[in-house]
Each structure stands twice: as structure tokens, then as C-alpha cells.
N, C-alpha and C positions, 0 to 999 in steps of 0.2 A: 583369435590370436594373430591371424594374418601371416602365418609363417610358411604356408605352402599352398600349392594349387593355383586355381584361376585368379584368386584375389590378388596375387602378386602382379599378374599382368594388368588387372584393372587398376591397381594402385599406380603402377609404373606409368600407365597411359593417362592418368587423370589427376594425380595428386599435385602436380605443379600448376594446374589451371585454377586461378582464383574464382572462376565462374562455377566451379564444381563444388559439390558437397559430398564428403565422405561420411556416411551414416554408420556408426559402429553400434551394433546391436548385441548387447550382452557383455560379459566380463572378458577382459584381456589381461593376462598375467603381466606384471610390470616389465619384466625383462624381454618380452616378445616385441616384435615389430608393432603390433597393435598397441601394446603398452607404451612404447616410445612415442607413438603418434598421439595417444591420449595424454601423455605427460606434457605434450606441447613441444617436442623436439622440432626444430626448424628444418633440419636436414635428416634424411633417413637413407639407408642403403638397401637397394633391391637388386638382386642378381649381381652384386659386386659394384654397382654404380650408385653414385649419390644423387638424390633428388631433393629439391626444395619442397617443403610442405606449404603450399600456397592455397590449397583448397580449404574450404570451410569444414571444420571437423565438428560433427554433432554426435551425441550419444543417447541411446535409449537403454537405461539400466534395468528396466522392469522385465526384460525378456531374456530367457536363456534357452538355448537349444539342447542343453544337457540335463539329464536327470540327476538328482542328488544321490548320495550313497544308498539311502533307503529304497529309492526307486530302482536303482541298479541291482541291489540285492534281491528285490522282488522279481525283477526281470530274469535274474539268474536262478531263481528258485525252481525252475523246471529242469535244471541240470543236476545230475548226481555228482556232488563234489568229489566223490571217490573215483569217478571216471575222467575227471578233468586232470590231464597230466601236468600241464603247465599253464600258468596264468601270468600275463604280462600287463603291467600298468604303465601306459605310455602317455597319458594325458594329465595335465595339471602340474602344479609345482610339487617339489619333492616332499614337503611337509604334509600336503594334502594326500599325496600318494601313500605316505606312511600310515596316515590315519585310516585311509580306505583299505589298505592292506590288513590292518588289525580287524576291521569289520568283516572282511572276507575270511580271515582265519576264524573268527567267531562263528561264521556261517558254515564252517566245515571245509572250506577250500584250503589247499596247501600248494607248495611249490609256486609261490607268488613272487615274481621277479619285477624289479623296478630297474630296467636297463638304463645305462647312461647313454648320452648322445653318441651316435656312431657305433654302438655295440652291435655285434652280429651274433646270431644264434642259428644253429642248424635245427630245424624242426622236423 
């Protein structure tokens, strides 16, 4: 999604150079920075500054670093749902989070929160 971490520095330092290629591997939700780059926006904002997208943008759609909901439910199967006090879904768009929430409820988990951006919780 290119929303946080080191990728922002890499993009900032390389996206304006037409000799560079930005290779996007996997899905980027359309409203994210990665989604805007994929959409073909000619200018993007990083750290509050505007940059021209001059680098060549390439995509490999066949790879994803994330498991699907079945794989995630399987991964969580070692947990006793009754002992998990709270569950936060913070990745993906809201509609997908809602669907995943239902799958988690079906698997016996409860207290599943989908926080809005900038929400704060005391854990």
C-alpha cells in the first residue's frame, strides 16, 4: 500500500527519476499511495511534499505477501478464542474487514474491533 515505513523514503528519493523503475508487487487498495501511483497519478504527496511520478511503474499482480482469510483463520487456530480479550482488524479496506470480522466471529472470536484512522486504545 506504500503508506508507511521505509518505502516512503525509497519513493521520495527515486520516484522523480525517469531512469528508475518502481516495481509494485501485489495489491494496493485504490485510496492508498500505492493505489494512486497504480492509477497513474502524475503527482503524489509524501511527508507533505509533492513529487512528480517520472519513474517507470511496473506491477506484478501474481504475488501477495498476505494470507487470505482461510489461511489467517488456520494460523489463529492454535489460539483459544475465549482467551483472546480483544481483536483489532487494521489492514485492508473496510468492506473486507467487515467480511473478515464475520469469519472470525464464526470461528469463535469476539470483541473484534475495526478502528478508524487515528483511533487510540488503551490495552
